[in-house]
N, C-alpha and C positions, 0 to 999 in steps of 0.2 A: 728532605729538601736539599737539593744540590746547591743552588745559589738563588738569590732573590731575583735575578734577571741575568741575561747574557752580559758578561763583563764588558765594560767600556774599553775603548782603546787604551786609555791611560792605565787602567787596571791590568790589562794584558801586558803592557810594557813593563810595569812593576813586576809582574810575575816572571817575565823573561829575565829581568835583571836579578831577581831573587834566585831563580834557577841557576843562573851563571855563577853567582856567589857560592851557592851550595855545592855546585859541581867542582869548584876550585878547592873544596875541602873545608870551608869555613863552617864552624858549628858554635853553638852557645853564644857567649859574649863576643867572640870574634865575628860571628855572623851578624850580630846586632850592629857592631861598629861598622862593618863593611856595607850593611844594608841601609844605614842612616841616610846617605845622600840620595839613594833611590826613593826612599819614602818621602824625603823632603821635596824631591822633584814632583812626585805625585801630588803632594799637598798644594803645589803651586799651580796645578791644572784647574781649569774652570769646569764646574758641573760634571765631575767624573762619577758621581754616585747616582744610581737610579733613584727615583722618588721614593720607592718603598724602603730603601735603605736609610731614609731620613725620618722614618716613622717612629715616634716614641711609644712607650707603653706606660699605662697607669699602674701596672703591676710591679714595676721595677724597671731598671734600665733595659733598653731593647738591644738584642744581639742578632745581627743580620750577617749571614754568610755571603761574601762577595766572590771568593775564588778558592777552589780546592785544587791544589796541584795534582795532576793525574798520576804523577810518580810518588805522591804522598810525602813530598819534601817539606811542605808548608801549607798553611791556609791563611787567607786574608779575610777579616771580618770588619764590619762597621758597627759601632755601638753608639746609641743615642741616649743621652742622660738629661732628664728634666732637672730643674733646680732641686737640690737636696737628695737626688737619687745617688746611690753608690753600691758598692759591693761590701759583703762582709770581708773580714780578713780571710784570704783564700790562697791556695797554691795553684800551680799549673801542672800538678802531678809530675813534678820533676823536670818540667820543660821551661825553657826561656821564653820570653815574649818581649815585644816592643810595641809602642803606640805612637801615633802621630795625630795632632789636633787639626780637624777640618774647620770646626766652629767652636768658639768659646774656650773654656779652660777647665782643667781638672786638678784635683789634689791627689798625688800618689804618695803613699807611704810604704816603703819597703821594710820587710821583716826578715830576720835570719834565725834559723834554728841551730842549736848546738848538737843536734842528733838527727838521725834520719827520721823523716816524718812517717808516722803510722797512726792508726786510730788510738786515742788515749791521750793522756796528759803530756805536754811538751812545753819547754821554755822557749820563748821568742824574745828577741831584742829588736828594736826598730831604729831606723834612721830618721832624720828630720824630714818632714814632708818636702816634696818638690812639686812644682806647678807648671806642667807643660801648657802652652798657650798658643792658640791658632795665630798664624801670621808672625810670630816672634822668632827670635834666634833659638829659643828652647821649645820648639813645636814638636820635637821628637824625643822620646826617652826610652831607655830599656827598663824593664821591670825585673826585680828579683823574683825568684820562683814564688815566694810568699809576699803578698802585698795587699793593699786595699786601695780602691779608687773611688773618689766621690766628687760630685759637682757641687761645690760650695758657692757658686755664683748665682746670680738672679736670672741668667739666660740659659737657653738650651745649649748643650755641648754635644758635639759629634766627633768621634775619634775613630781612627783606623788602627786595627790591631793585626800583628803578624805573629803566628805561632808555628812551631815546627811540625805540628800535626793537629788534627781535630781534637778538641778537648771535650770528652764525653763525661768525664768525672774529675773531681778534684776534692781537696779537703777544705772544709770550713773550720775556722779556729774561733772558739768561743771562750771569753775570759773565765777563769776559775775564780769564783767568789772569794775575796779576801786574800788572794795570792797574786803578788806583783809579778808581772811578766810570765805568768803560767796560764796556759790555754788548754782546752780540750779539743782535739782534732777529730772530726768525723767526716767520713767519705760520703759525698753526695753526687748524684748524676746531674749533668747540665745539658742544655740543648739550646738551639737557636730559637728566637722569637718566631712564633707561627709554625714551628716544626712539630708535627703531630706524631712523629715516629717514636 
């Protein structure tokens, strides 16, 4: 599945801005800092998401592809979170990421590894949670490579995510029984909601 629908004009404008930032050499955290104003401008637009990108899933949070850069510099996705839905602790396979809130709010907890991530046991330490909220000053945030995201509110949450490439696999981190800050990393495949490939 390429996208949920033809991208709206505001999504195309965001993609053009992201391409310009990338072409100026910004990568990683520098890209996130430079792209934050562009993502905030998108969030200020009216009805820029197609209806199918607002569809939740009963099986877990929904992940809808909005835009895949033809030069493979980035992708833009929408995620829909029912109350209580969230991710396991996971990474982006070594990639940065950022999110912006369209509706509601989320809790994001960043984790940091003291060693390179591979399958097997690893130590992780975490930061305090932060809570991006639609319409607020903190509607956009960057995510560490390892993090968890959860909708702890009573209403639906919709977020826009920007990644440097399509994420087809990542690591999930499961706590090791009886071991503080120790996790077992396992590699898993991921896909977009409704993607049958």
